[in-house]
C-alpha positions in Angstrom: 111.2 109.1 98.0 112.1 111.7 95.6 115.0 114.4 96.8 113.7 117.8 97.3 117.3 120.1 96.9 117.4 123.8 98.4 119.3 125.7 96.3 121.9 125.4 98.5 122.0 121.6 98.3 121.7 121.5 94.3 124.9 123.7 94.3 126.7 121.8 96.6 125.6 118.8 94.1 126.4 120.1 91.0 129.8 121.1 92.5 130.3 117.1 93.6 129.2 115.9 90.2 131.7 118.4 88.4 134.5 118.3 90.8 134.5 114.9 92.3 132.5 112.7 89.7 134.5 114.1 86.3 131.3 114.9 84.8 131.7 118.7 83.0 128.6 121.5 83.7 128.9 121.3 79.8 127.7 117.4 79.9 124.9 118.5 82.4 123.9 121.2 80.3 123.4 119.3 76.7 121.3 116.6 78.9 118.9 119.3 80.1 118.8 120.3 76.3 118.0 117.5 74.9 115.2 116.8 77.0 113.8 120.1 76.9 113.7 120.1 73.2 112.7 116.4 73.2 109.4 117.7 75.1 109.1 120.7 73.0 109.4 118.2 69.6 106.8 115.8 71.1 104.2 118.8 71.2 105.1 120.7 68.3 102.9 121.0 65.1 104.3 121.4 61.8 104.8 124.9 60.5 104.8 126.0 64.4 108.1 128.0 66.2 110.0 127.8 69.6 111.1 131.1 71.5 114.1 130.3 73.7 114.3 132.8 76.7 117.8 132.9 78.0 119.6 134.6 80.8 123.5 134.8 81.4 123.7 131.8 83.6 123.2 128.1 83.7 119.8 128.0 83.1 120.3 129.9 79.9 123.2 127.3 78.9 120.1 124.8 79.0 117.8 126.9 76.7 120.9 127.1 74.4 121.4 123.8 74.1 117.9 123.3 73.3 117.7 126.1 70.9 120.7 124.3 69.1 119.1 120.5 69.1 115.7 122.4 67.9 117.2 123.9 65.2 118.9 120.9 64.2 115.6 118.9 64.0 114.3 121.8 61.7 112.3 123.5 64.4 112.2 127.1 63.5 113.4 128.7 66.7 114.5 131.9 68.1 116.7 132.9 70.9 116.1 136.0 73.0 118.8 137.1 75.3 117.9 138.5 78.6 122.0 140.1 79.1 124.8 140.7 76.5 127.3 140.0 76.4 127.1 136.5 77.6 130.4 136.0 79.8 132.7 133.9 77.8 134.8 131.3 78.7 132.1 129.1 81.1 129.9 126.1 80.1 126.8 128.6 78.9 128.9 130.5 76.9 130.2 127.3 74.7 126.3 126.1 74.7 125.7 130.0 73.2 128.4 130.0 70.5 127.2 126.2 69.8 124.0 127.5 69.1 125.0 130.6 66.7 127.0 127.9 64.8 124.2 126.1 64.5 122.4 129.0 62.9 119.7 129.7 65.6 118.5 133.8 65.2 119.5 135.1 68.1 117.5 138.7 69.3 119.9 141.1 71.8 118.3 143.4 74.3 116.8 145.5 74.8 113.4 144.2 73.9 110.7 147.2 74.5 107.2 146.0 73.3 108.4 142.7 72.5 105.2 140.3 70.9 105.8 136.7 71.3 102.6 135.6 69.7 104.2 134.6 66.8 105.8 131.7 68.5 103.5 128.5 69.6 105.7 127.7 72.3 108.0 129.8 74.7 111.3 127.7 76.5 111.6 129.9 79.6 115.2 129.3 80.7 116.0 133.0 82.0 116.2 131.9 85.9 117.3 128.7 87.5 117.0 127.7 91.3 120.3 130.0 91.7 119.1 133.2 90.9 117.9 135.5 93.8 115.5 138.4 94.2 112.5 139.3 91.7 113.4 139.7 88.1 114.3 143.4 87.1 115.3 144.8 83.7 114.9 142.5 80.5 114.6 139.5 82.4 111.1 141.5 83.9 110.6 142.1 80.3 110.7 138.8 78.8 109.1 137.3 81.5 105.7 139.8 81.2 106.3 139.5 77.3 105.4 135.7 77.8 102.8 135.9 80.2 100.9 138.5 77.6 101.7 135.9 74.8 99.2 133.4 73.5 102.0 130.6 73.6 102.4 127.8 75.8 105.4 127.8 78.3 107.9 125.0 79.2 110.3 126.3 81.7 113.4 125.1 82.5 114.0 124.0 86.1 111.8 126.4 87.4 109.6 128.9 86.4 111.9 132.3 86.6 110.6 134.8 89.1 109.5 131.6 91.5 112.6 132.3 93.0 111.1 135.7 94.1 110.0 133.1 97.0 113.4 132.7 98.4 114.4 130.3 100.7 116.0 132.6 103.7 116.8 131.5 106.9 113.8 129.1 107.2 111.5 132.0 105.8 109.5 131.8 102.7 109.3 135.0 101.2 106.6 136.8 99.9 105.7 136.1 96.3 106.2 138.3 93.2 104.2 139.1 90.8 106.5 139.4 88.1 106.5 135.1 87.6 106.5 133.1 84.0 103.0 131.3 84.1 104.3 127.8 82.8 102.1 124.9 81.4 105.3 122.6 81.7 108.1 122.7 84.0 110.9 120.2 83.7 112.4 119.9 87.0 116.7 119.3 86.2 117.3 116.4 88.8 115.1 117.0 91.1 111.5 119.1 91.7 113.0 122.3 94.3 110.6 123.3 97.0 109.3 126.4 95.2 108.1 124.2 92.9 106.3 122.0 95.2 104.7 125.2 97.7 101.8 128.1 97.4 101.7 130.2 95.7 105.0 128.9 93.8 103.0 125.9 92.7 100.7 127.5 90.8 102.8 129.0 88.2 104.6 125.5 87.6 101.7 123.6 85.3 102.8 120.0 85.1 105.7 119.1 86.6 108.1 116.7 85.4 111.8 115.6 87.2 114.1 114.8 84.3 117.5 112.9 84.9 120.4 114.8 83.6 123.0 112.3 85.4 123.7 114.1 88.9 125.2 110.7 90.5 123.3 109.4 93.9 126.7 109.9 95.6 126.7 113.6 95.1 123.2 113.3 96.0 123.7 112.0 99.4 126.7 114.1 100.7 124.4 117.5 99.8 122.0 115.6 102.4 118.5 117.3 101.2 115.7 117.0 104.0 113.1 117.6 102.0 111.4 114.7 100.3 108.3 114.2 98.1 106.1 111.2 98.9 105.3 108.5 96.2 102.8 106.0 96.2 105.3 103.2 96.7 106.6 104.9 99.8 103.0 104.8 101.3 102.4 101.5 100.3 105.3 100.4 102.0 104.5 99.6 105.5 101.1 98.0 104.6 101.4 95.1 102.7 99.5 92.5 103.1 96.9 90.1 105.6 97.0 86.8 106.2 94.1 84.8 105.0 93.4 83.5 108.4 93.4 86.5 109.8 90.9 87.8 112.4 90.4 91.0 114.3 92.5 90.7 117.4 95.7 91.0 114.6 94.8 94.2 113.4 94.9 96.5 116.6 92.5 98.3 119.0 92.1 101.9 118.1 90.7 104.3 120.9 89.4 107.7 120.1 89.1 109.8 123.1 86.9 113.6 122.6 83.7 114.6 121.9 82.0 117.5 123.5 78.4 118.7 123.7 78.1 119.9 119.7 81.3 117.8 118.9 79.9 114.1 118.7 80.6 114.3 115.1 84.1 114.6 115.2 84.8 111.2 117.5 82.3 109.8 115.3 84.1 110.2 111.9 87.6 109.4 113.8 86.2 106.2 114.9 84.6 105.3 111.7 88.0 106.3 109.5 90.3 103.9 111.8 88.0 100.7 111.0 88.2 102.3 107.1 92.4 101.7 107.0 91.7 98.4 108.4 92.0 98.5 112.3 90.7 95.5 114.1 88.3 97.4 116.2 87.6 100.8 117.1 86.9 102.8 120.2 85.0 106.2 120.4 85.7 107.4 124.4 83.0 110.2 125.0 81.4 112.1 127.7 78.5 109.6 129.3 75.8 111.9 127.9 77.3 111.4 124.1 77.6 107.9 124.1 74.3 107.1 123.1 74.8 109.9 119.8 78.3 107.9 118.9 76.6 104.7 119.2 73.9 105.7 116.8 76.5 107.0 114.1 79.1 104.5 114.0 77.1 101.1 114.8 80.7 99.1 113.5 82.6 101.1 116.6 82.2 100.3 120.4 81.5 103.2 122.8 83.0 104.0 126.1 81.0 106.2 128.4 83.2 108.4 130.5 82.7 110.9 133.3 81.7 114.0 132.6 81.5 117.9 133.2 78.1 119.6 133.8 79.4 121.1 130.4 79.1 117.9 128.6 83.2 117.2 128.5 85.7 115.0 130.1 85.8 115.2 133.3 88.6 114.4 135.8 86.7 111.4 136.5 87.9 109.9 133.3 91.5 109.6 134.5 91.2 106.1 135.9 88.7 104.5 133.2 90.7 106.2 130.1 94.0 104.4 131.7 92.8 101.2 132.2 91.3 101.1 128.4 94.7 102.5 127.3 96.1 99.1 128.8 94.0 97.4 125.7 94.6 100.1 123.4 97.1 99.5 120.6 96.9 103.0 119.4 95.3 106.3 120.8 94.1 109.4 119.4 93.6 112.7 121.6 91.6 115.3 120.5 88.5 115.3 117.9 85.8 117.5 119.6 87.6 117.5 122.6 87.0 120.9 123.9 89.0 123.5 126.3 87.4 123.2 129.2 89.6 123.7 132.3 88.5 120.6 133.5 89.3 118.6 130.7 92.6 120.6 129.6 93.5 119.8 133.4 92.9 116.3 132.7 95.1 115.6 129.3 97.8 117.7 130.7 98.0 115.1 133.6 98.1 112.6 131.5 100.4 113.9 128.8 102.4 114.5 131.7 102.1 110.7 132.5 103.1 109.4 129.3 105.7 111.4 128.6 107.3 110.1 131.9 107.4 106.9 130.6 110.2 105.6 128.1 107.3 104.1 125.9 103.6 105.2 126.0 101.5 102.8 126.8 100.0 103.1 123.4 101.3 104.5 120.1 99.5 108.1 120.4 98.4 111.3 118.2 97.0 114.5 119.4 95.0 116.5 117.1 92.7 119.6 117.4 91.9 120.4 120.9 94.0 117.5 122.1 96.8 120.3 121.2 94.8 123.8 122.2 94.7 122.4 125.7 98.7 122.8 125.7 99.1 125.5 123.7 100.9 128.4 123.6 103.7 125.6 124.7 106.3 128.0 126.2 103.8 129.1 128.5 102.2 126.0 129.3 105.2 124.0 129.5 103.2 121.2 128.5 105.1 117.9 127.9 104.6 115.8 125.2 105.2 112.0 125.1 108.0 110.9 123.0 107.1 109.6 119.4 103.7 111.3 120.1 102.2 112.4 117.0 100.9 115.7 116.6 98.6 116.9 113.8 97.9 120.7 113.4 96.3 122.8 110.8 97.9 126.2 110.3 96.0 127.7 113.2 96.4 125.4 115.6 100.6 125.1 114.7 100.5 128.9 115.3 98.8 128.5 119.1 101.3 125.7 119.6 104.4 127.8 118.7 103.0 131.5 119.6 103.2 132.8 116.1 100.3 133.3 113.3 99.1 131.6 110.7 100.4 133.4 107.9 103.9 133.1 109.3 103.6 129.3 109.6 102.2 129.2 106.3 105.5 131.1 104.9 107.9 128.6 107.2 105.6 125.3 106.0 108.6 123.3 106.1 110.7 124.9 109.2 107.7 125.5 111.3 106.6 121.7 111.6 110.5 120.7 110.9 111.7 122.7 114.3 108.6 121.4 116.8 109.6 118.0 115.6 113.4 118.2 116.4 112.9 120.1 119.9 110.1 117.3 121.5 111.1 114.5 120.0 107.7 113.8 118.0 106.3 113.6 114.7 104.5 116.6 113.3 102.3 116.4 110.3 101.0 120.2 109.4 97.7 119.9 107.3 97.3 121.7 104.2 98.6 122.3 100.9 101.0 120.5 100.7 100.5 118.6 104.1 104.0 118.4 105.5 105.3 115.5 107.7 108.3 116.1 109.9 110.3 113.5 111.6 112.5 114.5 114.8 115.5 113.7 113.1 114.7 116.6 110.9 113.5 115.5 107.5 110.4 116.8 105.6 108.2 115.0 103.8 105.5 116.4 101.4 102.6 114.4 100.4 101.1 115.0 96.9 97.7 113.9 97.2 94.5 115.6 98.1 92.2 118.6 96.7 90.1 121.9 97.5 87.4 119.8 97.8 88.4 118.8 101.0 88.3 122.0 102.9 85.2 120.8 104.9 84.8 120.4 108.3 85.3 116.9 109.4 88.3 116.4 107.3 90.7 116.4 109.8 88.9 114.0 112.0 88.9 111.6 109.3 93.0 112.4 109.1 93.0 111.4 112.8 91.4 108.3 112.5 93.5 106.9 109.4 96.2 107.4 111.2 95.3 106.4 114.5 94.1 103.0 112.5 97.4 102.6 110.9 99.0 102.7 114.5 96.7 100.4 115.8 98.3 97.7 113.3 102.0 98.3 114.8 103.3 100.4 111.7 106.0 103.2 113.1 104.6 106.9 113.9 106.7 108.5 110.8 105.7 105.7 108.2 101.8 105.7 109.6 101.9 109.5 109.4 103.2 109.4 105.8 100.8 106.8 104.9 97.8 108.2 106.4 98.3 111.5 104.7 98.6 109.9 101.6 95.3 107.6 101.7 93.5 110.7 103.1 94.5 112.9 100.3 93.9 110.1 98.0 90.4 109.0 99.4 89.7 112.9 99.0 90.7 112.8 95.1 88.6 109.4 94.6 85.6 111.5 96.4 86.1 114.6 94.5 85.8 113.0 91.1 82.5 111.9 92.4 81.1 114.4 94.2 83.0 117.5 93.5 83.5 120.2 95.8 80.1 119.4 97.6 81.8 116.4 99.2 81.8 115.7 103.3 84.0 114.5 105.4 82.1 111.0 105.5 82.6 110.6 101.6 86.3 110.7 102.6 85.8 108.4 104.8 84.1 105.9 102.7 86.8 106.5 99.9 89.6 104.9 102.2 89.2 101.6 101.3 89.5 102.3 97.9 92.7 104.6 98.1 94.3 101.6 100.2 93.3 99.3 97.7 94.6 101.8 94.5 97.5 102.2 96.9 98.3 98.6 97.1 97.4 98.3 93.3 95.4 94.6 94.5 91.9 93.9 93.5 89.6 93.6 96.0 90.2 90.0 97.1 93.6 90.3 97.2 94.1 93.1 99.5 95.6 92.1 102.3 98.5 93.5 104.1 100.7 92.4 107.0 100.4 93.1 111.0 103.1 94.9 112.2 101.6 95.5 115.9 103.8 94.4 118.7 102.3 92.2 121.5 102.1 93.3 124.9 101.6 91.8 128.1 98.9 92.9 129.9 98.8 92.7 133.8 96.7 89.7 133.9 100.1 88.3 131.9 97.9 87.4 128.6 99.0 88.5 125.8 97.1 91.7 124.0 96.6 90.4 120.5 
């Protein structure tokens, strides 16, 4: 996991590194400048020049250090100041003086009608993570000039103006158009939240995190609660299958859902559970829909349940569901379920029963109408089983917490985090990026996926993949992180083949390839360990 500190946490990391670890701020700036110059020199052609746009803070100090190193390497380099004079006495001023002594030309403000087209590259070192508010004055003029030029832009720490997307009281403010459009962003130490969330991510270009010497101890003391998921994190709980394994070793996933016109949701989820390696998959659907599900997913089995006149699950389904769950290792409620009043009453009663138990009868994922029937939680007073995994999209999240989709999108980190902490559940908020929140307050941002996955049934495939991993005994949080990664990666694989025309079934079919790619194993060696707990059934037999 890569830590993603907020501005406040980054200031604490800086402070502790300088005051307690004895690493001067000037050293950190020089390290950032050295890596910035190295990245430019790799790309700079003979005869090309670089403009370095510098503010008066520490971000400007990184720019001054980079300009000096570029000049010393023989590159034509110019500094453009956003503010003058640079505050004397600090490390940024020392870097400024060093750049002047090295002979780097300095252009002071004002910069009216500035043309930067003569330069091949622009280094944006105007406003770092500590800056707040939208750019104004000379800062705004330099940003506009950079965006209008034909030069490529490398931003140091973050594109200036992205901090108009300010993190205040858990709310991401509206984006301001006065923002640098970068081709490359060098995140100093760690990526920051605005670099990973829309709309800020649209201005980042290629994101590269550079190590400037922050000690691990300083990061741990700042206690960042946001993390960027890497492939190794998704692969960690999967491991290997033993050669003598059989289907009973990898759990039974039960998908409860389906209604008239929505049989495909349960079918897709049941199919995806098998695609990530569940031993068996069961689609529990209204009786009149069972034949359609049988025909759609031949590899799964079908449980025909009592239904209402509207062909949704009825109260009579309670007893057979309780019996089925005794043999299940993971249960998903919601794909195509419907919000029929009787169906709603059935599952609100079951949720309350499962919440009474310290440990629900099976690992539980709740999606789609499984969430909608409990919304808004403040009115329904629905009881959610502890350790359940909720997988809403922004609209479902908004209904759950009594908000709007726009506000949820602005609070893509804080909304799932608050819900997870309040109800002691894991929350996966779908979208770009998908955010997974744990009950202890950590949030994990998923790096995989693409816009082609914005297609009906994609969420049902995610629910099925999650349930398939839960059935294999992987913990709710770990299974959710891995499911989000594999689902997105499967979408990326399918997109390379289908483009924007991919379907949910294409994503499901690509799940084994995503699993193989994540584990970095050849097909014949793609075996991973079963962590599933054994359970003693009422007849005294161990459920394998």
